[in-house]
C-alpha positions as CSV (number, residue, x, y, z in Angstrom):
1,M,100.5,47.5,93.6
2,R,98.8,44.2,93.3
3,S,97.0,43.0,90.2
4,Y,94.2,40.6,90.0
5,I,94.4,40.0,86.2
6,S,95.1,36.4,85.6
7,S,98.2,35.4,83.7
8,H,96.3,32.7,81.7
9,P,96.0,33.6,78.0
10,S,92.7,34.6,76.7
11,P,91.0,31.9,74.6
12,H,90.4,34.6,71.9
13,P,93.7,36.5,71.7
14,H,92.7,38.5,68.7
15,R,89.4,39.7,70.1
16,A,89.0,42.7,72.4
17,P,88.0,41.8,75.9
18,A,84.3,42.3,76.5
19,L,83.0,45.0,78.8
20,S,80.2,44.5,81.2
21,P,77.1,46.6,80.4
22,G,77.7,48.8,83.5
23,F,81.3,49.5,82.6
24,A,80.5,50.1,78.9
25,A,77.8,52.6,80.0
26,A,80.3,54.2,82.4
27,A,82.8,54.5,79.6
28,G,80.2,56.2,77.4
29,I,80.2,53.6,74.6
30,G,77.9,51.0,73.3
31,H,78.6,47.4,72.4
32,P,80.2,47.3,69.0
33,W,78.3,44.2,68.0
34,A,74.9,45.3,69.4
35,G,71.7,45.1,67.3
36,G,70.1,41.9,66.1
37,H,70.0,42.5,62.4
38,G,73.3,40.7,61.8
39,R,74.4,43.5,59.4
40,A,78.1,43.7,59.1
41,M,79.8,46.9,60.0
42,A,82.0,48.8,57.7
43,E,85.6,48.3,58.3
44,G,86.3,52.0,59.2
45,E,83.5,52.0,61.8
46,D,84.6,48.7,63.2
47,M,88.2,50.0,63.7
48,Q,86.9,53.3,65.2
49,T,84.6,51.4,67.6
50,F,87.4,49.0,68.5
51,T,89.7,51.9,69.3
52,S,87.0,53.5,71.5
53,I,86.6,50.3,73.4
54,M,90.3,50.0,74.0
55,D,90.5,53.7,75.1
56,A,87.6,53.1,77.5
57,L,89.4,50.0,78.9
58,V,92.6,52.0,79.4
59,R,90.7,54.8,81.2
60,I,88.8,52.3,83.4
61,S,91.9,50.3,84.2
62,T,93.9,53.4,85.0
63,S,91.1,54.9,87.2
64,M,90.7,51.6,89.1
65,K,94.5,51.1,89.6
66,N,94.8,54.6,90.9
67,M,92.0,53.9,93.3
68,E,93.5,50.7,94.7
69,K,95.3,52.5,97.6
70,E,91.9,53.7,98.9
71,L,90.8,50.0,99.1
72,L,93.6,48.7,101.3
73,C,93.1,47.8,104.9
74,P,95.5,49.8,107.1
75,V,96.2,46.6,109.1
76,C,96.8,43.9,106.6
77,Q,97.5,46.1,103.6
78,E,95.1,44.0,101.5
79,M,91.8,44.6,99.9
80,Y,89.0,45.2,102.5
81,K,87.0,42.1,103.5
82,Q,83.9,42.8,105.5
83,P,85.1,46.3,106.4
84,L,83.7,47.8,109.7
85,V,83.3,51.5,110.2
86,L,85.0,52.7,113.4
87,P,83.6,55.6,115.4
88,C,86.5,57.7,114.0
89,T,85.0,57.0,110.5
90,H,88.0,54.9,109.4
91,N,87.6,51.4,108.1
92,V,89.2,48.1,109.0
93,C,88.6,44.5,108.0
94,Q,86.5,42.5,110.5
95,A,89.2,39.8,110.8
96,C,91.9,42.4,111.3
97,A,89.8,44.1,114.0
98,R,89.4,40.9,115.9
99,E,93.1,40.3,115.7
100,V,93.9,43.7,116.9
101,L,91.5,43.3,119.9
102,G,93.1,40.0,120.6
103,Q,96.5,41.6,120.8
104,Q,95.1,44.2,123.2
105,G,93.9,41.5,125.5
106,Y,90.2,41.5,124.6
107,V,89.1,37.9,124.0
108,G,85.9,36.8,122.2
109,H,86.9,38.6,118.9
110,G,85.1,41.7,119.9
111,F,81.6,40.3,120.0
112,G,79.2,39.5,122.9
113,T,80.0,39.2,126.5
114,Y,83.6,39.1,127.6
115,P,85.0,36.7,130.3
116,G,85.4,38.4,133.6
117,R,82.4,40.7,133.2
118,K,79.0,40.0,134.5
119,R,75.9,41.0,132.6
120,G,74.2,44.1,134.0
121,A,77.3,45.2,135.9
122,L,77.2,48.8,137.2
123,H,80.5,49.6,135.5
124,P,80.6,47.6,132.3
125,Q,83.9,47.1,130.5
126,V,84.5,49.8,127.8
127,I,86.5,48.5,124.9
128,M,89.1,50.8,123.4
129,F,90.3,50.1,119.8
130,P,93.6,51.5,118.6
131,C,92.8,52.9,115.1
132,P,95.7,52.1,112.8
133,A,94.7,55.0,110.5
134,C,94.5,58.0,112.9
135,Q,96.8,56.4,115.6
136,G,94.2,57.2,118.3
137,D,92.2,55.1,120.7
138,V,88.5,55.0,119.9
139,E,85.8,53.7,122.2
140,L,83.7,50.8,120.9
141,G,81.5,50.5,124.0
142,E,80.8,47.3,125.9
143,R,79.5,45.4,122.8
144,G,82.8,45.8,121.0
145,L,82.8,45.1,117.3
146,A,79.2,43.9,117.5
147,G,78.1,47.5,117.8
148,L,79.7,48.6,114.5
149,F,78.2,48.8,111.1
150,R,79.5,47.2,108.0
151,N,80.7,49.6,105.3
152,L,78.7,48.0,102.5
153,T,79.4,50.9,100.1
154,L,83.1,50.2,100.4
155,E,82.5,46.5,99.8
156,R,80.7,47.3,96.6
157,V,83.5,49.5,95.5
158,V,86.0,46.7,96.2
159,E,83.8,44.3,94.2
160,R,83.6,46.6,91.3
161,Y,87.4,47.0,91.4
162,R,87.8,43.2,91.4
163,Q,85.5,42.9,88.4
164,S,87.3,45.6,86.5
165,V,90.8,44.1,86.9
166,S,89.3,40.6,86.0
167,V,87.9,41.8,82.6
168,G,89.2,39.6,79.8
169,G,90.9,37.2,82.2
170,A,90.2,34.3,84.5
171,I,87.9,34.6,87.5
172,L,90.0,34.7,90.7
173,C,89.3,33.3,94.1
174,Q,87.9,36.0,96.4
175,L,89.1,34.4,99.7
176,C,92.7,33.7,98.8
177,K,95.6,35.8,100.2
178,P,97.5,37.7,97.6
179,P,98.3,36.6,95.0
180,P,94.9,34.9,94.6
181,L,94.5,31.7,92.7
182,E,92.1,31.1,89.8
183,A,88.6,30.3,91.0
184,T,87.3,26.7,90.2
185,K,83.9,26.8,92.0
186,G,81.2,29.2,92.8
187,C,78.5,29.2,95.5
188,T,75.1,30.8,94.9
189,E,74.4,30.6,98.7
190,C,77.6,32.3,99.7
191,R,77.6,34.6,96.6
192,A,81.4,33.9,96.2
193,T,83.9,32.3,94.0
194,F,86.4,29.9,95.5
195,C,89.5,27.9,94.6
196,N,89.5,24.2,95.7
197,E,91.2,24.8,99.0
198,C,89.1,27.9,100.0
199,F,85.9,26.1,99.1
200,K,86.8,23.2,101.5
201,L,87.8,25.7,104.2
202,F,84.6,27.7,104.1
203,H,82.3,24.7,103.6
204,P,83.5,22.4,106.5
205,W,82.1,18.9,106.6
206,G,79.2,18.3,109.0
207,T,77.8,21.8,108.8
208,Q,74.8,23.2,106.8
209,K,77.3,25.0,104.5
210,A,78.6,21.6,103.4
211,Q,75.2,21.1,101.7
212,H,75.7,24.1,99.4
213,E,75.9,23.1,95.8
214,P,79.0,24.2,94.0
215,T,78.6,25.9,90.6
216,L,80.9,27.2,88.0
217,P,82.8,30.4,89.0
218,T,81.0,33.5,87.9
219,L,80.9,37.3,88.6
220,S,77.2,37.6,88.0
221,F,76.2,37.4,91.6
222,R,73.7,40.2,92.2
223,P,74.9,42.6,94.8
224,K,72.7,42.8,97.8
225,V,72.5,45.0,100.9
226,S,73.4,44.3,104.4
227,Q,72.5,42.6,107.6
228,P,74.0,43.1,111.1
229,L,77.2,41.5,112.3
230,R,76.4,38.5,114.3
231,G,79.8,37.2,115.2
232,L,79.2,34.0,117.2
233,G,75.4,34.1,117.1
234,R,73.0,32.2,114.8
235,D,73.2,33.0,111.1
236,R,69.8,33.4,109.5
237,R,71.0,31.0,106.8
238,G,73.0,28.7,109.1
239,G,73.1,27.2,112.5
240,A,74.6,28.5,115.8
241,G,78.2,29.3,115.7
242,E,78.4,29.6,112.0
243,E,79.6,32.9,110.5
244,W,78.6,34.4,107.3
245,V,81.2,34.1,104.5
246,P,82.0,37.2,102.5
247,S,81.1,36.9,98.9
248,A,81.9,38.7,95.7
249,A,78.9,40.9,96.1
250,G,79.5,40.6,99.8
251,F,76.1,41.6,101.0
252,P,73.4,39.6,102.7
253,E,69.8,39.8,101.6
254,E,68.4,42.1,104.3
255,G,68.7,45.9,104.6
256,L,71.3,47.6,106.8
257,M,70.3,46.5,110.3
258,C,70.7,48.1,113.7
259,P,73.4,46.2,115.7
260,D,71.6,46.7,118.9
261,H,68.0,45.8,118.0
262,K,68.3,43.8,114.7
263,E,65.9,46.3,113.1
264,E,66.3,48.1,109.8
265,V,67.8,51.5,110.2
266,T,65.4,54.3,109.1
267,H,66.8,57.5,110.7
268,Y,70.1,59.3,111.2
269,C,71.1,61.0,114.4
270,K,73.0,64.2,113.6
271,T,74.1,64.6,117.2
272,C,75.7,61.2,117.4
273,Q,76.4,61.0,113.7
274,R,75.0,57.5,113.6
275,L,72.3,55.5,111.9
276,V,69.5,54.5,114.2
277,C,66.4,52.3,114.0
278,Q,62.9,53.1,115.3
279,L,63.7,51.5,118.7
280,C,66.9,53.6,119.0
281,R,65.0,56.7,118.2
282,V,62.7,56.4,121.3
283,R,65.4,55.3,123.7
284,R,66.8,57.6,126.3
285,T,70.2,57.5,124.6
286,H,69.0,59.7,121.8
287,S,66.7,61.9,123.9
288,G,66.8,65.5,122.7
289,H,69.0,64.6,119.8
290,K,68.4,66.0,116.3
291,I,67.2,63.0,114.3
292,T,66.2,63.1,110.6
293,P,64.9,60.4,108.2
294,V,67.7,58.5,106.5
295,L,66.4,59.7,103.1
296,S,67.0,63.3,104.2
297,A,70.5,62.5,105.4
298,Y,71.2,60.6,102.2
299,Q,70.1,63.4,100.0
300,A,72.0,66.0,102.0
301,L,75.2,64.1,102.1
302,K,74.9,63.1,98.5
303,D,74.3,66.7,97.5
304,K,77.3,67.9,99.5
305,L,79.6,65.2,98.2
306,T,78.4,65.8,94.6
307,K,79.0,69.5,95.0
308,S,82.4,69.1,96.4
309,L,83.3,66.5,93.8
310,T,82.0,68.8,91.1
311,Y,84.1,71.6,92.4
312,I,87.3,69.5,92.5
313,L,86.6,68.1,89.0
314,G,86.0,71.7,87.7
315,N,89.2,72.9,89.1
316,Q,91.6,70.3,87.8
317,D,93.8,73.1,86.3
318,T,94.1,74.5,89.8
319,V,95.0,71.1,91.2
320,Q,97.6,70.6,88.6
321,T,99.0,74.1,89.2
322,Q,99.2,73.4,93.0
323,I,100.8,70.0,92.3
324,C,103.5,71.7,90.1
325,E,104.0,74.3,92.9
326,L,104.4,71.5,95.5
327,E,106.8,69.7,93.2
328,E,108.8,72.9,92.8
329,T,108.7,73.3,96.6
330,V,110.0,69.7,96.9
331,R,112.9,70.6,94.6
332,H,113.6,73.8,96.5
333,T,113.4,71.9,99.8
334,E,116.0,69.4,98.5
335,V,118.3,72.2,97.4
336,S,117.8,74.2,100.5
337,G,118.3,71.2,102.7
338,Q,121.5,70.4,101.0
339,Q,122.7,74.0,101.3
340,A,121.8,73.9,105.0
341,K,123.8,70.7,105.5
342,E,126.8,72.3,103.7
343,E,126.5,75.5,105.8
344,V,126.3,73.5,109.0
345,S,129.2,71.3,107.9
346,Q,131.2,74.4,107.0
347,L,130.5,76.0,110.3
348,V,131.4,72.9,112.3
349,R,134.6,72.5,110.2
350,G,135.3,76.2,111.0
351,L,134.9,75.4,114.7
352,G,137.1,72.4,114.3
353,A,139.8,74.5,112.6
354,V,139.7,77.1,115.4
355,L,140.0,74.4,118.0
356,E,142.8,72.7,116.1
357,E,144.7,76.0,115.8
358,K,144.1,76.7,119.5
359,R,145.2,73.1,120.3
360,A,148.5,73.6,118.4
361,S,149.2,76.9,120.1
362,L,148.5,75.5,123.6
363,L,150.7,72.5,122.9
364,Q,153.5,74.7,121.7
365,A,153.3,76.7,124.9
366,I,153.5,73.5,127.0
367,E,156.4,72.3,124.9
368,E,158.4,75.5,125.4
369,C,157.7,75.4,129.1
370,Q,158.8,71.8,129.3
371,Q,162.1,72.4,127.4
372,E,162.9,75.3,129.6
373,R,162.3,73.3,132.8
374,L,164.3,70.4,131.5
375,A,167.3,72.6,130.7
376,R,167.2,74.1,134.2
377,L,167.0,70.7,135.8
378,S,169.8,69.3,133.6
379,T,172.0,72.2,134.7
380,Q,171.2,71.5,138.3
381,I,172.0,67.8,137.9
382,Q,175.4,68.7,136.4
383,E,176.2,71.0,139.3
384,H,175.3,68.3,141.9
385,R,177.4,65.7,140.0
386,S,180.4,67.9,140.3
387,L,180.1,67.6,144.1
388,L,180.6,63.8,144.0
389,D,183.9,62.4,145.3
390,G,186.3,62.2,142.5
391,S,184.4,64.6,140.3
392,G,186.1,67.5,138.6
393,L,185.3,70.2,141.1
394,V,186.0,68.2,144.2
395,G,189.2,66.7,142.7
396,Y,190.4,70.2,141.6
397,A,189.7,71.6,145.1
398,Q,191.7,68.7,146.6
399,E,194.6,69.4,144.4
400,V,194.5,73.2,145.1
401,L,194.6,72.4,148.8
402,K,198.0,70.7,148.3
403,E,199.5,74.0,147.2
404,T,202.0,75.3,149.8
405,D,202.9,78.6,148.1
406,Q,200.6,80.9,149.9
407,P,200.3,83.7,147.3
408,C,199.6,81.2,144.6
409,F,197.1,79.4,146.8
410,V,195.2,82.6,147.5
411,Q,195.1,83.5,143.9
412,A,193.8,80.1,142.8
413,A,191.5,79.5,145.8
414,K,189.6,82.8,145.6
415,Q,187.5,81.8,142.6
416,L,187.3,78.2,143.7
417,H,186.0,79.2,147.1
418,N,183.1,81.1,145.5
419,R,182.1,78.0,143.5
420,I,182.4,75.7,146.5
421,T,180.3,78.2,148.6
422,R,177.5,78.2,146.0
423,A,177.6,74.4,145.8
424,T,177.5,74.1,149.6
425,E,174.5,76.5,149.8
426,A,172.7,74.5,147.1
427,L,173.4,71.3,149.0
428,Q,172.1,72.7,152.3
429,M,169.0,74.4,150.7
430,F,168.2,71.8,148.1
431,R,165.2,72.4,145.9
432,P,164.7,71.4,142.3
433,A,165.3,74.2,139.9
434,A,161.9,73.7,138.2
435,S,158.6,72.1,139.2
436,S,157.5,68.9,137.6
437,S,153.8,69.9,137.8
438,F,152.0,71.5,134.8
439,R,148.9,72.4,136.7
440,H,149.1,75.9,135.4
441,C,148.5,74.5,131.9
442,Q,145.1,73.0,132.8
443,L,142.1,74.2,130.8
444,D,138.7,75.0,132.1
445,V,136.4,74.1,129.3
446,G,133.2,73.8,131.3
447,R,131.7,77.0,129.8
448,E,132.8,76.0,126.3
449,M,131.5,72.5,126.7
450,K,128.2,73.8,127.9
451,L,128.0,76.1,124.9
452,L,128.9,73.3,122.5
453,T,126.4,71.0,124.2
454,E,123.7,73.7,123.8
455,L,124.7,74.4,120.3
456,N,121.6,74.1,118.2
457,F,119.8,75.7,115.3
458,L,118.8,79.3,115.7
459,R,115.1,79.7,116.6
460,V,112.9,82.4,115.2
461,P,111.9,85.2,117.7
462,E,108.9,84.6,119.8
463,A,105.8,86.7,119.4
464,P,106.5,90.2,120.7
465,V,104.4,91.7,123.5
466,I,102.9,95.1,122.8
467,D,103.3,97.6,125.6
468,T,99.8,99.0,125.8
469,Q,100.7,101.5,128.5
470,R,103.1,103.3,126.1
471,T,101.3,102.7,122.8
472,F,98.8,105.3,121.8
473,A,97.4,107.3,118.9
474,Y,97.5,111.1,118.8
475,D,98.8,113.2,115.9
476,Q,100.6,110.0,114.9
477,I,100.5,106.5,116.2
478,F,103.3,105.4,118.6
479,L,103.8,101.7,118.8
480,C,106.0,100.1,121.5
481,W,106.7,96.4,122.1
482,R,109.2,94.0,123.7
483,L,110.3,90.4,123.3
484,P,109.5,87.8,125.9
485,P,112.3,87.1,128.4
486,H,113.7,83.9,126.9
487,S,113.0,84.7,123.3
488,P,115.8,84.4,120.7
489,P,117.0,87.9,119.6
490,A,115.5,89.6,116.6
491,W,117.5,91.5,114.0
492,H,114.6,93.6,112.9
493,Y,110.8,93.7,113.0
494,T,107.9,93.9,110.6
495,I,104.9,96.1,111.5
496,E,101.5,95.5,109.9
497,F,98.5,97.7,110.3
498,R,95.1,98.3,108.7
499,R,91.8,100.1,109.3
500,T,88.9,98.1,110.7
501,D,86.2,100.7,110.1
502,V,86.2,100.4,106.3
503,P,84.1,97.9,104.3
504,A,85.8,94.6,103.9
505,Q,87.1,93.8,100.4
506,P,86.6,90.4,98.9
507,G,89.6,88.1,99.2
508,P,92.2,87.8,102.0
509,T,92.7,90.7,104.5
510,R,95.1,93.2,103.2
511,W,97.6,94.7,105.6
512,Q,99.9,97.7,105.2
513,R,103.4,96.7,106.1
514,R,106.6,98.4,107.3
515,E,109.6,96.2,106.9
516,E,113.0,96.1,108.7
517,V,112.1,98.3,111.7
518,R,115.1,98.6,114.0
519,G,114.5,98.9,117.7
520,T,111.4,98.2,119.8
521,S,109.2,101.2,118.9
522,A,108.0,102.9,115.8
523,L,106.0,105.9,114.5
524,L,103.2,105.4,112.0
525,E,102.6,108.7,110.3
526,N,99.6,110.1,108.5
527,P,96.8,108.2,110.3
528,D,93.3,108.9,109.2
529,T,91.3,110.9,111.8
530,G,88.3,109.2,113.4
531,S,89.4,105.7,112.5
532,V,90.2,102.5,114.3
533,Y,93.5,100.8,113.5
534,V,94.6,97.3,114.3
535,L,98.3,96.7,114.6
536,R,100.6,93.7,115.1
537,V,104.4,93.1,115.1
538,R,106.7,90.1,114.4
539,G,110.4,89.7,114.7
540,C,112.9,88.3,112.2
541,N,116.4,86.9,112.5
542,K,118.5,84.6,110.4
543,A,116.1,81.7,111.1
544,G,113.2,83.6,109.6
545,Y,110.1,85.3,110.8
546,G,108.5,84.6,114.1
547,E,104.8,84.6,115.2
548,Y,102.8,87.8,115.2
549,S,102.0,89.6,118.4
550,E,98.4,89.9,119.6
551,D,96.4,92.5,117.7
552,V,96.1,95.9,119.4
553,H,93.3,98.3,118.4
554,L,93.8,102.1,118.5
555,H,91.3,104.9,118.0
556,T,92.6,108.0,116.2
557,P,91.3,111.4,117.3
558,P,88.1,112.6,115.6
559,A,89.8,115.7,114.1
560,P,93.3,116.9,113.3
561,V,95.4,117.5,116.4
562,L,95.9,121.2,117.5
563,H,99.5,121.9,118.7
564,F,99.8,124.8,121.1
565,F,101.6,125.9,124.2
566,L,100.4,127.4,127.4
567,D,100.5,131.2,127.7
568,G,100.2,132.7,131.2
569,R,100.2,136.3,130.2
570,W,96.4,136.6,130.6
571,G,96.4,134.9,134.1
572,T,95.0,137.0,136.9
573,S,97.7,136.0,139.3
574,R,101.0,134.8,137.9
575,E,102.5,134.2,141.4
576,R,100.1,131.3,141.9
577,L,100.7,129.7,138.5
578,A,103.8,127.6,137.7
579,I,104.2,126.8,134.0
580,S,106.8,124.3,133.0
581,K,109.7,125.2,130.8
582,D,108.3,123.4,127.8
583,Q,105.0,125.3,128.4
584,R,103.0,122.1,128.3
585,A,102.2,121.8,132.0
586,V,100.8,124.2,134.6
587,R,100.3,123.9,138.3
588,S,98.2,126.2,140.5
589,V,99.5,126.8,144.1
590,P,96.8,128.6,146.2
591,G,99.3,130.2,148.7
592,L,98.6,133.0,151.2
593,P,96.1,135.1,149.2
594,L,93.5,132.5,149.2
595,L,94.0,131.9,152.9
596,L,93.5,135.6,153.6
597,A,90.4,135.7,151.5
598,A,88.8,133.1,153.8
599,E,88.1,135.9,156.4
600,R,85.6,137.4,154.0
601,L,83.7,134.3,153.1
602,L,80.8,135.3,155.4
603,T,80.5,138.8,153.9
604,G,81.1,138.2,150.2
605,C,82.3,135.8,147.6
606,H,86.0,136.2,147.2
607,L,87.4,133.4,145.0
608,S,90.8,133.5,143.2
609,V,90.3,132.3,139.6
610,D,93.6,131.7,137.8
611,V,93.3,131.3,134.0
612,V,95.8,130.0,131.5
613,L,95.1,130.3,127.8
614,G,96.6,128.6,124.8
615,D,98.9,130.6,122.5
616,V,97.0,129.4,119.4
617,A,93.6,130.6,118.3
618,V,91.4,128.7,115.8
619,T,89.3,130.5,113.1
620,Q,88.0,127.6,111.0
621,G,87.9,123.8,110.6
622,R,87.9,121.1,113.2
623,S,90.5,120.7,115.9
624,Y,91.3,118.3,118.7
625,W,93.6,118.3,121.7
626,A,94.0,116.3,124.9
627,C,95.2,116.9,128.4
628,A,95.5,115.1,131.7
629,V,94.1,116.7,134.9
630,D,95.6,115.8,138.3
631,P,93.0,113.8,140.2
632,A,93.9,115.7,143.4
633,S,93.0,119.1,141.9
634,Y,90.5,121.0,143.9
635,L,88.6,122.7,141.0
636,V,89.7,122.9,137.4
637,K,87.8,124.0,134.3
638,V,88.9,122.8,130.9
639,G,87.4,124.2,127.7
640,V,87.5,126.9,125.1
641,G,86.2,130.4,124.6
642,L,86.3,133.5,122.4
643,E,89.7,135.0,122.7
644,S,88.3,138.5,123.1
645,K,85.9,137.5,125.8
646,L,88.5,135.6,127.8
647,Q,90.9,138.5,127.7
648,E,88.2,140.9,128.7
649,S,87.0,138.8,131.6
650,F,90.4,137.8,133.1
651,Q,92.5,141.0,132.6
652,G,90.8,142.7,135.6
653,A,91.5,142.5,139.3
654,P,93.0,139.3,140.7
655,D,89.9,138.7,142.9
656,V,86.5,138.7,141.4
657,I,84.0,140.0,143.9
658,S,80.8,138.9,142.3
659,P,80.0,135.5,140.8
660,R,78.4,137.4,137.9
661,Y,81.9,137.9,136.5
662,D,82.9,134.3,136.8
663,P,83.3,132.9,133.3
664,D,81.4,129.8,134.4
665,S,79.7,129.8,137.8
666,G,78.6,126.2,137.8
667,H,76.9,126.4,134.4
668,D,79.0,125.1,131.6
669,S,77.3,127.1,128.9
670,G,78.5,130.4,130.4
671,A,75.3,132.2,129.4
672,E,73.7,132.9,132.7
673,D,73.1,136.6,131.9
674,A,71.9,136.1,128.4
675,T,68.4,137.5,127.9
676,V,68.0,136.2,124.4
677,E,69.0,132.8,123.0
678,A,72.5,133.7,122.0
679,L,75.4,131.2,121.8
680,P,77.6,131.3,124.9
681,P,81.2,132.6,124.5
682,F,82.6,129.9,126.8
683,A,82.4,126.1,127.0
684,F,84.0,124.5,130.1
685,L,84.0,121.1,131.7
686,T,84.2,121.2,135.5
687,I,86.6,118.8,137.2
688,G,87.1,118.5,141.0
689,M,88.5,115.9,143.3
690,G,88.8,113.2,140.7
691,K,85.3,113.7,139.4
692,I,83.7,115.4,136.4
693,L,80.6,117.5,137.0
694,L,78.0,117.0,134.2
695,G,75.2,119.5,134.4
696,A,71.5,119.2,133.5
697,G,72.2,120.1,129.9
698,A,74.7,117.3,129.3
699,S,74.6,115.5,126.0
700,S,72.8,112.1,125.8
701,N,76.1,110.6,124.6
702,A,77.2,110.5,128.3
703,G,74.2,108.3,129.1
704,L,72.5,110.9,131.4
705,T,69.2,111.3,129.7
706,G,66.1,110.3,131.8
707,R,62.6,109.4,130.9
708,D,61.3,112.9,131.1
709,G,64.3,114.7,129.6
710,P,67.8,115.4,130.6
711,A,68.8,114.0,134.0
712,A,69.9,116.2,136.9
713,S,73.5,117.1,137.5
714,C,75.8,114.2,138.3
715,T,79.4,113.2,138.4
716,V,81.4,110.6,136.5
717,P,85.0,109.4,137.2
718,L,87.8,111.4,135.8
719,P,89.5,109.4,132.9
720,P,93.3,109.4,132.5
721,R,93.1,111.9,129.7
722,L,90.4,114.3,128.5
723,G,89.9,115.2,124.8
724,I,88.4,118.4,123.5
725,C,87.0,118.5,119.9
726,L,86.1,121.9,118.4
727,D,84.0,122.2,115.3
728,Y,84.3,125.8,114.4
729,E,81.8,125.9,111.5
730,R,79.1,124.1,113.5
731,G,79.8,126.1,116.7
732,R,80.0,122.9,118.8
733,V,82.4,121.6,121.4
734,S,82.7,118.0,122.4
735,F,84.4,116.7,125.5
736,L,85.6,113.1,125.3
737,D,87.4,110.4,127.2
738,A,90.7,110.5,125.3
739,V,91.4,106.8,126.0
740,S,88.1,105.2,124.8
741,F,86.8,108.3,122.9
742,R,83.5,108.0,124.7
743,G,81.5,111.2,124.6
744,L,81.1,113.0,127.9
745,L,79.6,116.4,127.0
746,E,78.6,118.3,124.0
747,C,77.6,122.0,124.1
748,P,77.3,125.0,121.7
749,L,79.8,127.8,121.4
750,D,79.9,131.3,119.9
751,C,82.5,131.1,117.1
752,S,82.1,134.6,115.8
753,G,85.8,135.3,116.4
754,P,89.0,133.4,117.2
755,V,88.6,130.7,119.7
756,C,91.4,129.4,121.9
757,P,91.9,126.8,124.6
758,A,91.5,127.9,128.2
759,F,92.2,126.4,131.7
760,C,90.8,127.8,134.9
761,F,92.0,127.0,138.4
762,I,90.2,127.6,141.7
763,G,92.5,126.3,144.5
764,G,95.3,123.8,143.9
765,G,95.4,121.9,140.6
766,A,97.5,120.8,137.7
767,V,97.1,120.1,134.0
768,Q,99.4,118.4,131.6
769,L,98.9,118.8,127.8
770,Q,99.2,115.7,125.7
771,E,102.7,115.6,124.1
772,P,102.7,115.3,120.3
773,V,104.1,112.1,119.0
774,G,105.9,113.7,116.1
775,T,108.4,116.5,116.1
776,K,107.8,119.6,118.2
777,P,105.8,122.1,116.0
778,E,106.6,125.7,115.5
779,R,104.7,128.2,117.7
780,K,102.0,130.0,115.9
781,V,99.4,132.6,116.9
782,T,96.5,131.8,114.7
783,I,95.6,128.8,112.6
784,G,93.4,129.4,109.6
785,G,92.8,125.7,108.8
786,F,94.2,122.2,108.9
787,A,95.4,119.9,106.2
788,K,96.0,116.2,106.4
789,L,98.9,115.3,108.6
790,D,102.2,115.0,106.8
């Protein structure tokens, strides 16, 4: 941290340094010796005022010193001198900007026309400036630094800082490099204080500036506002080629000028975020842009800055708390980092110990093999040496041959002959007793080396992918997911879910969470009916938690789910119905009876209607169930009806002669014969050949209402699953798309008695009930009501 306080002693060492009126006002104090009456203060008041002055000085000095890092140029790391505002809103000294451009190969110091480029060229040179603050390249345009504004506010802040650190000390030169020398001269034209060398440097002989009259150094130059950068052009106070010298106040006399037109800026372009003059405003460059007067921009920005600053100053306790939290995090980071280093070192040492142990065992095995081979080779060498002339065996054989006593010779030569025979065979079929090669002791460490090379820190699992084909909501919510192919493994998972159809509470979004889920699927019990849930999953391993999966939204059924099985006892022809073993699927096979009935199609209506009922009847409350109809089915009716009426209608003969006895001959209400407005005992939805037939009385929820009333009968595609919602108290039945829960049909129903599900088949067809997500329920005959799912 640099200090601009002079080391020269104050001429009045026992007197407190005087404050300028501005700083005294900022400190909230008055001058202790103000007032022209010459009345002496009381000693107590004098000491109290003196203490207040010193406290104010300490506060101002501390504030200014803490602010110094904001006033340093990122290039030269010195106080800003003539700072320019880059398009990225960062600042840099004008001289530093020229130097940087020169290093980038742009000559001319960033002003005017560059060598190698013709004026009016079709493709003018675009100057890129590497911002030292954001480390990015910003475009300056073809005019370079000449098209940038001076940051006069920053200059004023720098000047106030210089004044604050110079209170009570000598006035310092404003053009010196750190550390600055004491100023010996001042220039009212340049508005600056200089040492002797800097005054000569910035007032060269033979120029108009040499005619400036030097004065005593002072800090009382009145701050003024700006004029445009001219670079190498004519200064309004000097001749051609003379540059304006920065001063203590640092500001020329004119207002902030447009770099392009040398006019005072009067407006602000919100689109370009740039100050513009009257000429800029009417140019094509700002055509269609949102331009406001500079006063409005000034007031808006000032209000925003004041509001933000007020918020920060009003939450100093929060800032301090967060600082303490960050400091505690730093301490934990240091401790955790050291622990991680120790763990890695311990693991690597463990690997080294295992390798050292393995190395010792392998070397021991090689040593044993080597000694065994050397022993065998040594024995073989001794045997061959015995065959040499004059050796023991040969000499002994020669002496035995000298024996003339035949019995004694035979007795002695028998054993000798065996030894000589073996030696002869070894000589004729010579081969070393052991191989000198140890190729069988070679190690293949390619896989191990690859593993060691790829040894790295464990990564967290990647975001899981939710299997939308297997994830659904029924009596419970079944969620299924998988990890991407190259994801690190997960030890367990965390599931988060929440309802989206409830009013949002203030504060962060609250999720319900289920921790440490093993496997890649889970059941979420007790969902609220008629709700929309959003769910997400993330994995966890030793490295920590990974990213969340994409959110998936699931609609729960509008009513509690009714669990039932299929009962074929009331069917008119059991030989044509095949019910699965779990009694949740049924298939209708037309067979020969329907073929024989085709002979009478010209004389009467002979249709085989096969009916399957549910083994559960509802007497109150709301119920919901879902099923899937085979799109290849010829004609299937899915719905509900009064149990007594269904049994009465379908316990008769297998073939119904007249369509009057058909429970629903094309009219879903089932009330063709009603002479009065009575509720129909049946409510069916007709499906055939992958289509749903919606009659003229279809509900408007299906989008079939015309201008003059309900539209004529039409068909809609068959969804993967159909949902049936029964409201017993209201006597209403709704048919839904069980995937999107879009309404298809709503009709009335007579609920004067027990009502049960029913399925009718004409021709071939198949129906599959939706499997419950939870455990298989017990079979019941009648349900008197439903409580919330357990």
